[in-house]
matplotlib code that plots the C-alpha trace (Angstrom):
import matplotlib.pyplot as plt

x = [0.0, 1.4, 0.2, 0.4, -0.4, -0.8, -0.2, -2.3, -2.7, -5.2, -6.0, -4.3, -5.4, -4.8, -4.7, -3.9, -3.7, -1.6, -0.8, 0.5, -0.9, -2.4, -4.3, -4.5, -6.7, -7.5, -8.3, -8.9, -9.1, -10.2, -9.4, -8.3, -9.3, -6.9, -7.7, -4.3, -1.8, 0.8, 3.3, 4.0, 6.4, 7.9, 8.5, 6.4, 3.9, 5.1, 2.3, 1.7, -2.0, -2.0, 0.3, -2.1, -5.1, -3.8, -2.6, -6.1, -7.8, -5.6, -6.3, -10.1, -9.9, -7.9, -4.6, -1.8, 1.0, 4.5, 5.8, 4.4, 5.0, 4.4, 3.1, 3.6, 0.9, 1.8, 3.7, 6.5, 7.9, 9.2, 8.7, 10.1, 10.4, 14.0, 15.7, 19.3, 22.0, 21.8, 24.6, 25.2, 23.2, 25.8, 26.4, 22.6, 22.0, 24.5, 23.1, 19.5, 20.5, 22.5, 19.6, 17.1, 19.4, 19.9, 16.2, 14.9, 18.0, 18.1, 20.6, 22.3, 19.6, 17.4, 17.4, 16.7, 15.1, 14.1, 12.3, 13.4, 10.3, 11.6, 14.5, 14.6, 16.8, 17.5, 19.6, 21.2, 22.0, 20.3, 18.6, 16.6, 13.3, 13.2, 10.6, 12.6, 11.5, 13.2, 12.4, 14.1, 16.1, 14.6, 11.1, 12.0, 13.5, 10.3, 8.1, 10.3, 9.8, 6.0, 5.5, 7.9, 5.5, 2.8, 5.1, 5.6, 8.8, 8.8, 9.8, 9.7, 8.7, 7.3, 6.0, 2.3, 3.2, 5.7, 3.3, 0.5, 2.7, 3.5, -0.3, -0.8, 2.0, 1.2, -2.5, -2.0, -4.4, -3.1, -3.8, -3.0, -0.3, -2.3, -2.2, -4.1, -4.6, -5.1, -6.7, -6.5, -9.6, -9.3, -11.6, -8.9, -7.1, -7.2, -3.9, -3.4, -0.9, -0.2, 0.9, 1.9, 3.0, 2.2, 5.1, 4.5, 5.2, 4.2, 2.0, -0.2, -2.3, -5.2, -5.8, -9.4, -10.5, -13.8, -15.2, -14.4, -17.3, -18.2, -18.2, -14.8, -13.5, -15.0, -13.3, -9.9, -10.1, -11.2, -8.5, -5.7, -7.2, -7.4, -3.8, -2.7, -4.7, -3.2, 0.3, -0.1, -1.5, 1.5, 4.0, 2.5, -0.1, -2.7, -5.2, -5.9, -8.0, -9.2, -9.4, -9.1, -10.4, -9.7, -9.9, -12.8, -15.9, -18.1, -15.7, -16.2, -19.4, -17.9, -14.8, -16.8, -19.0, -16.0, -14.2, -17.1, -19.4, -16.9, -14.0, -15.6, -13.0, -14.3, -13.8, -13.9, -13.2, -10.8, -11.9, -9.3, -11.5, -10.3, -7.2, -8.4, -10.9, -13.3, -15.2, -15.5, -15.7, -14.1, -10.8, -10.4, -9.4, -6.6, -4.7, -1.5, -1.4, -2.2, 0.8, 3.0, 1.4, 2.1]
y = [0.0, 3.4, 7.0, 9.6, 13.3, 15.6, 19.3, 21.8, 25.5, 25.2, 21.5, 18.3, 15.1, 12.1, 8.6, 5.4, 2.1, -0.9, -3.0, -2.2, -1.2, -4.6, -4.7, -1.6, -1.4, 2.0, 2.0, 5.7, 8.8, 12.2, 16.0, 18.3, 22.0, 24.6, 28.2, 29.3, 28.0, 25.6, 27.6, 31.3, 32.8, 29.3, 28.9, 26.3, 27.8, 26.3, 27.8, 25.4, 25.7, 24.5, 21.6, 20.6, 21.1, 18.7, 16.2, 16.2, 15.8, 12.8, 11.3, 11.8, 9.6, 7.0, 7.7, 6.4, 6.2, 7.3, 7.5, 9.6, 10.2, 13.7, 15.0, 18.7, 20.2, 23.8, 26.5, 26.2, 23.3, 24.1, 21.5, 21.4, 18.8, 18.5, 16.8, 15.9, 13.7, 10.0, 9.3, 7.5, 8.2, 10.4, 12.6, 12.7, 14.1, 16.8, 17.7, 17.9, 20.0, 22.4, 22.7, 23.5, 26.0, 27.8, 27.7, 29.1, 31.0, 28.9, 29.1, 26.3, 26.3, 24.3, 20.5, 19.0, 15.7, 14.0, 11.1, 9.7, 9.4, 7.9, 7.7, 9.8, 10.1, 13.7, 14.2, 10.8, 11.3, 9.4, 11.7, 11.3, 13.0, 14.0, 15.4, 17.5, 19.3, 21.6, 22.8, 25.0, 23.1, 25.4, 24.3, 20.7, 21.3, 23.1, 20.2, 17.9, 20.1, 20.3, 16.6, 15.8, 18.0, 15.4, 12.5, 11.6, 11.1, 12.0, 9.0, 10.8, 14.0, 14.0, 16.7, 16.3, 16.2, 13.3, 11.4, 11.8, 10.6, 7.5, 6.9, 7.2, 4.8, 2.1, 1.9, 2.0, 5.0, 5.8, 2.6, 3.5, 5.2, 8.1, 11.7, 11.6, 14.2, 13.1, 15.8, 16.2, 18.3, 19.7, 22.1, 24.8, 23.9, 22.0, 20.3, 18.8, 16.0, 15.5, 12.0, 10.6, 7.0, 6.6, 8.9, 12.1, 15.2, 18.3, 19.6, 22.8, 24.2, 26.5, 27.9, 28.3, 30.8, 30.4, 33.7, 33.0, 33.1, 29.6, 30.8, 32.3, 29.1, 27.1, 29.4, 29.1, 25.3, 24.9, 27.3, 25.3, 22.0, 23.5, 24.8, 21.3, 19.8, 22.2, 21.5, 17.7, 18.1, 20.2, 17.8, 14.4, 15.1, 13.7, 15.5, 14.5, 11.3, 11.2, 13.1, 11.1, 12.7, 12.1, 14.4, 16.1, 14.1, 17.3, 18.5, 15.4, 16.5, 20.0, 18.6, 16.2, 19.0, 21.1, 18.2, 16.6, 19.5, 22.3, 20.4, 17.2, 15.1, 11.9, 11.9, 9.2, 8.5, 5.5, 2.5, 2.1, -0.1, -3.3, -2.7, -0.3, -1.0, 0.2, 1.4, 5.0, 7.7, 10.1, 8.3, 9.9, 13.1, 11.2, 10.1, 12.0, 10.1, 6.8, 7.5, 7.6, 4.6, 2.2]
z = [0.0, -1.0, -0.4, -3.2, -2.6, -5.6, -4.7, -6.6, -5.8, -3.0, -3.1, -2.2, -4.1, -1.9, -3.3, -1.4, -3.2, -4.1, -7.2, -10.7, -14.0, -14.6, -11.3, -9.2, -6.1, -4.8, -1.1, -0.7, -3.0, -1.8, -1.9, 0.9, 0.2, 1.5, 2.5, 1.3, -1.3, -0.1, -2.0, -1.5, -4.1, -4.6, -0.8, 1.1, 3.5, 6.8, 8.8, 11.8, 11.6, 7.9, 8.8, 11.6, 9.3, 6.7, 9.3, 10.9, 7.4, 6.7, 10.1, 9.6, 6.4, 8.3, 6.5, 8.8, 6.2, 7.3, 3.7, 0.9, -2.8, -4.1, -7.4, -8.0, -10.1, -9.6, -11.3, -8.8, -10.8, -14.3, -17.2, -20.7, -23.5, -24.8, -27.6, -26.7, -28.2, -27.2, -24.7, -21.4, -18.3, -16.6, -19.6, -20.3, -16.8, -17.4, -20.9, -19.6, -16.6, -18.8, -21.2, -18.5, -16.8, -20.1, -21.1, -17.8, -16.7, -13.6, -10.7, -9.0, -6.4, -8.8, -8.9, -12.4, -13.1, -16.3, -18.0, -21.4, -23.5, -26.7, -29.1, -32.3, -35.3, -36.4, -39.6, -39.1, -35.5, -32.6, -30.1, -26.9, -26.5, -22.8, -20.4, -17.9, -14.8, -12.3, -8.8, -6.3, -3.7, -1.0, -2.2, -1.8, 1.6, 2.6, 1.5, 3.6, 6.7, 6.0, 5.8, 8.6, 10.7, 9.9, 10.7, 7.0, 5.0, 1.3, -0.9, -4.3, -6.0, -9.6, -11.9, -12.9, -16.6, -16.1, -13.8, -16.4, -19.2, -17.2, -16.7, -20.4, -21.1, -18.5, -19.3, -23.1, -23.3, -26.8, -28.7, -32.3, -34.4, -35.7, -34.3, -31.0, -28.3, -24.7, -22.6, -18.9, -18.2, -14.7, -12.9, -13.2, -16.4, -19.7, -20.5, -24.0, -24.6, -28.3, -29.5, -32.9, -33.6, -29.9, -29.0, -27.0, -29.1, -27.1, -24.3, -24.2, -21.4, -20.9, -17.5, -16.3, -13.7, -11.7, -13.0, -16.7, -19.1, -20.5, -24.1, -23.7, -22.2, -25.1, -27.7, -26.0, -25.7, -29.3, -30.5, -29.0, -30.3, -33.8, -33.6, -32.7, -35.5, -38.0, -36.7, -37.1, -40.7, -41.5, -40.0, -40.7, -43.4, -41.1, -38.9, -35.3, -35.4, -31.8, -28.6, -25.4, -22.3, -18.6, -15.6, -13.9, -15.0, -15.2, -18.0, -20.2, -22.0, -22.5, -24.2, -26.2, -27.6, -28.6, -30.2, -32.0, -32.8, -33.4, -34.9, -36.0, -34.1, -32.3, -28.6, -25.9, -22.3, -22.0, -20.0, -17.2, -15.0, -16.5, -14.4, -11.6, -8.9, -7.7, -10.8, -9.7, -12.4, -9.9, -10.2, -13.7, -11.8, -10.0, -13.1, -12.1, -8.8, -10.5, -12.8, -9.7, -8.0, -10.9]

ax = plt.figure().add_subplot(projection="3d")
ax.plot(x, y, z, "-o")
ax.set_aspect("equal")
plt.show()
Protein backbone atom coordinates (compact mmCIF):
# COMPACT_ATOMS: atom_id res chain seq x y z
CA UNK A 1 0.00 0.00 0.00
CA UNK A 2 1.35 3.42 -0.97
CA UNK A 3 0.17 7.00 -0.43
CA UNK A 4 0.42 9.61 -3.19
CA UNK A 5 -0.43 13.28 -2.61
CA UNK A 6 -0.80 15.63 -5.56
CA UNK A 7 -0.23 19.28 -4.67
CA UNK A 8 -2.28 21.82 -6.60
CA UNK A 9 -2.70 25.52 -5.82
CA UNK A 10 -5.23 25.25 -3.00
CA UNK A 11 -6.00 21.55 -3.12
CA UNK A 12 -4.34 18.29 -2.19
CA UNK A 13 -5.39 15.14 -4.06
CA UNK A 14 -4.78 12.09 -1.87
CA UNK A 15 -4.68 8.57 -3.32
CA UNK A 16 -3.90 5.39 -1.40
CA UNK A 17 -3.65 2.07 -3.19
CA UNK A 18 -1.59 -0.95 -4.12
CA UNK A 19 -0.75 -3.03 -7.17
CA UNK A 20 0.48 -2.22 -10.66
CA UNK A 21 -0.89 -1.16 -14.04
CA UNK A 22 -2.37 -4.63 -14.61
CA UNK A 23 -4.25 -4.74 -11.32
CA UNK A 24 -4.48 -1.63 -9.16
CA UNK A 25 -6.70 -1.45 -6.10
CA UNK A 26 -7.50 2.03 -4.80
CA UNK A 27 -8.26 2.02 -1.11
CA UNK A 28 -8.93 5.74 -0.71
CA UNK A 29 -9.14 8.80 -2.95
CA UNK A 30 -10.18 12.25 -1.76
CA UNK A 31 -9.36 15.96 -1.89
CA UNK A 32 -8.30 18.34 0.85
CA UNK A 33 -9.25 21.96 0.15
CA UNK A 34 -6.88 24.59 1.54
CA UNK A 35 -7.70 28.17 2.53
CA UNK A 36 -4.27 29.31 1.34
CA UNK A 37 -1.85 28.03 -1.28
CA UNK A 38 0.78 25.58 -0.07
CA UNK A 39 3.34 27.64 -2.01
CA UNK A 40 3.98 31.35 -1.49
CA UNK A 41 6.39 32.80 -4.09
CA UNK A 42 7.89 29.31 -4.58
CA UNK A 43 8.46 28.88 -0.84
CA UNK A 44 6.43 26.32 1.11
CA UNK A 45 3.88 27.77 3.51
CA UNK A 46 5.10 26.30 6.80
CA UNK A 47 2.25 27.78 8.82
CA UNK A 48 1.73 25.43 11.76
CA UNK A 49 -2.05 25.73 11.55
CA UNK A 50 -1.96 24.54 7.91
CA UNK A 51 0.27 21.58 8.80
CA UNK A 52 -2.14 20.60 11.58
CA UNK A 53 -5.14 21.11 9.30
CA UNK A 54 -3.76 18.73 6.66
CA UNK A 55 -2.65 16.24 9.31
CA UNK A 56 -6.14 16.19 10.86
CA UNK A 57 -7.77 15.85 7.42
CA UNK A 58 -5.63 12.79 6.68
CA UNK A 59 -6.35 11.26 10.08
CA UNK A 60 -10.10 11.76 9.61
CA UNK A 61 -9.85 9.63 6.44
CA UNK A 62 -7.87 6.96 8.27
CA UNK A 63 -4.56 7.70 6.54
CA UNK A 64 -1.76 6.42 8.77
CA UNK A 65 1.03 6.16 6.18
CA UNK A 66 4.46 7.35 7.27
CA UNK A 67 5.80 7.49 3.71
CA UNK A 68 4.43 9.62 0.87
CA UNK A 69 5.03 10.17 -2.84
CA UNK A 70 4.37 13.71 -4.08
CA UNK A 71 3.08 15.00 -7.41
CA UNK A 72 3.64 18.72 -7.99
CA UNK A 73 0.86 20.18 -10.13
CA UNK A 74 1.81 23.81 -9.57
CA UNK A 75 3.75 26.55 -11.34
CA UNK A 76 6.55 26.21 -8.78
CA UNK A 77 7.88 23.30 -10.85
CA UNK A 78 9.20 24.06 -14.33
CA UNK A 79 8.75 21.54 -17.15
CA UNK A 80 10.08 21.37 -20.71
CA UNK A 81 10.41 18.83 -23.52
CA UNK A 82 13.97 18.55 -24.79
CA UNK A 83 15.74 16.78 -27.64
CA UNK A 84 19.33 15.94 -26.70
CA UNK A 85 22.01 13.65 -28.20
CA UNK A 86 21.81 10.00 -27.18
CA UNK A 87 24.55 9.31 -24.66
CA UNK A 88 25.24 7.48 -21.39
CA UNK A 89 23.21 8.22 -18.26
CA UNK A 90 25.84 10.42 -16.58
CA UNK A 91 26.37 12.65 -19.61
CA UNK A 92 22.65 12.72 -20.31
CA UNK A 93 21.95 14.12 -16.85
CA UNK A 94 24.53 16.84 -17.43
CA UNK A 95 23.08 17.72 -20.86
CA UNK A 96 19.51 17.92 -19.57
CA UNK A 97 20.52 20.02 -16.56
CA UNK A 98 22.49 22.40 -18.77
CA UNK A 99 19.60 22.74 -21.24
CA UNK A 100 17.11 23.47 -18.45
CA UNK A 101 19.40 26.01 -16.79
CA UNK A 102 19.91 27.78 -20.12
CA UNK A 103 16.22 27.69 -21.13
CA UNK A 104 14.90 29.07 -17.84
CA UNK A 105 18.02 30.98 -16.72
CA UNK A 106 18.15 28.85 -13.58
CA UNK A 107 20.59 29.15 -10.70
CA UNK A 108 22.35 26.27 -8.97
CA UNK A 109 19.56 26.32 -6.39
CA UNK A 110 17.40 24.29 -8.80
CA UNK A 111 17.35 20.50 -8.92
CA UNK A 112 16.67 19.02 -12.37
CA UNK A 113 15.07 15.65 -13.07
CA UNK A 114 14.05 14.05 -16.35
CA UNK A 115 12.35 11.11 -18.04
CA UNK A 116 13.40 9.66 -21.40
CA UNK A 117 10.25 9.45 -23.52
CA UNK A 118 11.55 7.90 -26.71
CA UNK A 119 14.48 7.75 -29.11
CA UNK A 120 14.58 9.80 -32.30
CA UNK A 121 16.84 10.10 -35.32
CA UNK A 122 17.50 13.67 -36.44
CA UNK A 123 19.56 14.18 -39.60
CA UNK A 124 21.17 10.78 -39.13
CA UNK A 125 22.02 11.34 -35.47
CA UNK A 126 20.35 9.42 -32.62
CA UNK A 127 18.62 11.67 -30.11
CA UNK A 128 16.61 11.29 -26.91
CA UNK A 129 13.25 13.00 -26.49
CA UNK A 130 13.21 13.95 -22.81
CA UNK A 131 10.59 15.37 -20.43
CA UNK A 132 12.56 17.46 -17.93
CA UNK A 133 11.52 19.31 -14.79
CA UNK A 134 13.23 21.64 -12.33
CA UNK A 135 12.38 22.75 -8.81
CA UNK A 136 14.11 24.97 -6.28
CA UNK A 137 16.13 23.12 -3.68
CA UNK A 138 14.59 25.38 -1.03
CA UNK A 139 11.08 24.35 -2.15
CA UNK A 140 11.97 20.67 -1.84
CA UNK A 141 13.46 21.25 1.61
CA UNK A 142 10.31 23.15 2.61
CA UNK A 143 8.14 20.22 1.52
CA UNK A 144 10.30 17.86 3.58
CA UNK A 145 9.79 20.05 6.66
CA UNK A 146 6.03 20.34 6.00
CA UNK A 147 5.48 16.58 5.76
CA UNK A 148 7.86 15.81 8.60
CA UNK A 149 5.54 17.98 10.68
CA UNK A 150 2.84 15.40 9.94
CA UNK A 151 5.14 12.47 10.68
CA UNK A 152 5.58 11.60 6.98
CA UNK A 153 8.77 11.07 4.98
CA UNK A 154 8.83 11.96 1.27
CA UNK A 155 9.84 9.01 -0.94
CA UNK A 156 9.71 10.75 -4.32
CA UNK A 157 8.69 14.00 -6.00
CA UNK A 158 7.31 13.96 -9.56
CA UNK A 159 5.99 16.67 -11.85
CA UNK A 160 2.33 16.34 -12.86
CA UNK A 161 3.16 16.15 -16.57
CA UNK A 162 5.66 13.32 -16.11
CA UNK A 163 3.25 11.44 -13.84
CA UNK A 164 0.48 11.84 -16.42
CA UNK A 165 2.70 10.57 -19.24
CA UNK A 166 3.48 7.49 -17.15
CA UNK A 167 -0.25 6.91 -16.66
CA UNK A 168 -0.84 7.15 -20.42
CA UNK A 169 2.04 4.77 -21.12
CA UNK A 170 1.24 2.13 -18.48
CA UNK A 171 -2.47 1.94 -19.29
CA UNK A 172 -2.05 2.04 -23.10
CA UNK A 173 -4.37 5.03 -23.29
CA UNK A 174 -3.07 5.80 -26.80
CA UNK A 175 -3.83 2.63 -28.74
CA UNK A 176 -3.00 3.54 -32.35
CA UNK A 177 -0.25 5.23 -34.38
CA UNK A 178 -2.32 8.12 -35.74
CA UNK A 179 -2.16 11.67 -34.31
CA UNK A 180 -4.09 11.64 -31.02
CA UNK A 181 -4.63 14.22 -28.29
CA UNK A 182 -5.08 13.13 -24.68
CA UNK A 183 -6.73 15.85 -22.61
CA UNK A 184 -6.52 16.20 -18.85
CA UNK A 185 -9.61 18.32 -18.21
CA UNK A 186 -9.33 19.68 -14.69
CA UNK A 187 -11.63 22.13 -12.92
CA UNK A 188 -8.88 24.80 -13.17
CA UNK A 189 -7.06 23.92 -16.41
CA UNK A 190 -7.23 22.00 -19.68
CA UNK A 191 -3.95 20.26 -20.51
CA UNK A 192 -3.36 18.81 -23.99
CA UNK A 193 -0.87 16.01 -24.65
CA UNK A 194 -0.16 15.48 -28.35
CA UNK A 195 0.88 12.00 -29.53
CA UNK A 196 1.91 10.64 -32.91
CA UNK A 197 2.97 7.03 -33.58
CA UNK A 198 2.23 6.55 -29.85
CA UNK A 199 5.10 8.93 -29.03
CA UNK A 200 4.53 12.07 -26.98
CA UNK A 201 5.16 15.17 -29.10
CA UNK A 202 4.18 18.25 -27.10
CA UNK A 203 2.02 19.65 -24.31
CA UNK A 204 -0.15 22.77 -24.21
CA UNK A 205 -2.27 24.20 -21.39
CA UNK A 206 -5.23 26.52 -20.93
CA UNK A 207 -5.84 27.94 -17.45
CA UNK A 208 -9.43 28.32 -16.29
CA UNK A 209 -10.55 30.81 -13.66
CA UNK A 210 -13.76 30.41 -11.70
CA UNK A 211 -15.18 33.70 -13.04
CA UNK A 212 -14.36 33.00 -16.72
CA UNK A 213 -17.32 33.10 -19.10
CA UNK A 214 -18.22 29.64 -20.47
CA UNK A 215 -18.24 30.82 -24.09
CA UNK A 216 -14.77 32.35 -23.69
CA UNK A 217 -13.45 29.09 -22.22
CA UNK A 218 -14.98 27.12 -25.12
CA UNK A 219 -13.31 29.36 -27.70
CA UNK A 220 -9.91 29.12 -25.99
CA UNK A 221 -10.12 25.34 -25.65
CA UNK A 222 -11.24 24.91 -29.27
CA UNK A 223 -8.52 27.30 -30.50
CA UNK A 224 -5.69 25.28 -28.96
CA UNK A 225 -7.15 22.02 -30.28
CA UNK A 226 -7.44 23.53 -33.76
CA UNK A 227 -3.82 24.75 -33.64
CA UNK A 228 -2.65 21.26 -32.67
CA UNK A 229 -4.73 19.80 -35.50
CA UNK A 230 -3.21 22.18 -38.04
CA UNK A 231 0.27 21.46 -36.69
CA UNK A 232 -0.15 17.70 -37.15
CA UNK A 233 -1.51 18.12 -40.65
CA UNK A 234 1.54 20.19 -41.53
CA UNK A 235 4.03 17.76 -39.95
CA UNK A 236 2.48 14.37 -40.73
CA UNK A 237 -0.09 15.11 -43.41
CA UNK A 238 -2.73 13.66 -41.09
CA UNK A 239 -5.25 15.45 -38.86
CA UNK A 240 -5.94 14.50 -35.26
CA UNK A 241 -8.00 11.33 -35.43
CA UNK A 242 -9.20 11.17 -31.84
CA UNK A 243 -9.44 13.15 -28.60
CA UNK A 244 -9.15 11.08 -25.42
CA UNK A 245 -10.45 12.74 -22.26
CA UNK A 246 -9.72 12.14 -18.58
CA UNK A 247 -9.87 14.42 -15.55
CA UNK A 248 -12.82 16.08 -13.85
CA UNK A 249 -15.89 14.14 -14.98
CA UNK A 250 -18.06 17.27 -15.24
CA UNK A 251 -15.74 18.48 -18.02
CA UNK A 252 -16.18 15.39 -20.20
CA UNK A 253 -19.36 16.54 -21.99
CA UNK A 254 -17.88 20.00 -22.45
CA UNK A 255 -14.76 18.65 -24.19
CA UNK A 256 -16.83 16.19 -26.23
CA UNK A 257 -19.03 18.97 -27.61
CA UNK A 258 -16.04 21.11 -28.59
CA UNK A 259 -14.20 18.20 -30.19
CA UNK A 260 -17.09 16.59 -32.05
CA UNK A 261 -19.42 19.49 -32.84
CA UNK A 262 -16.92 22.29 -33.39
CA UNK A 263 -13.95 20.42 -34.90
CA UNK A 264 -15.58 17.15 -36.03
CA UNK A 265 -13.00 15.07 -34.15
CA UNK A 266 -14.29 11.94 -32.34
CA UNK A 267 -13.76 11.90 -28.58
CA UNK A 268 -13.91 9.24 -25.90
CA UNK A 269 -13.21 8.52 -22.25
CA UNK A 270 -10.84 5.52 -21.98
CA UNK A 271 -11.91 2.45 -20.02
CA UNK A 272 -9.33 2.11 -17.24
CA UNK A 273 -11.46 -0.05 -14.99
CA UNK A 274 -10.31 -3.32 -16.47
CA UNK A 275 -7.19 -2.66 -14.41
CA UNK A 276 -8.37 -0.33 -11.63
CA UNK A 277 -10.86 -1.02 -8.86
CA UNK A 278 -13.28 0.24 -7.72
CA UNK A 279 -15.16 1.36 -10.83
CA UNK A 280 -15.50 4.99 -9.74
CA UNK A 281 -15.65 7.72 -12.39
CA UNK A 282 -14.14 10.14 -9.88
CA UNK A 283 -10.79 8.34 -10.23
CA UNK A 284 -10.37 9.88 -13.70
CA UNK A 285 -9.39 13.06 -11.84
CA UNK A 286 -6.56 11.22 -10.03
CA UNK A 287 -4.65 10.06 -13.11
CA UNK A 288 -1.49 11.97 -12.11
CA UNK A 289 -1.39 10.12 -8.80
CA UNK A 290 -2.19 6.82 -10.53
CA UNK A 291 0.79 7.47 -12.80
CA UNK A 292 3.04 7.57 -9.73
CA UNK A 293 1.39 4.64 -7.99
CA UNK A 294 2.09 2.25 -10.88
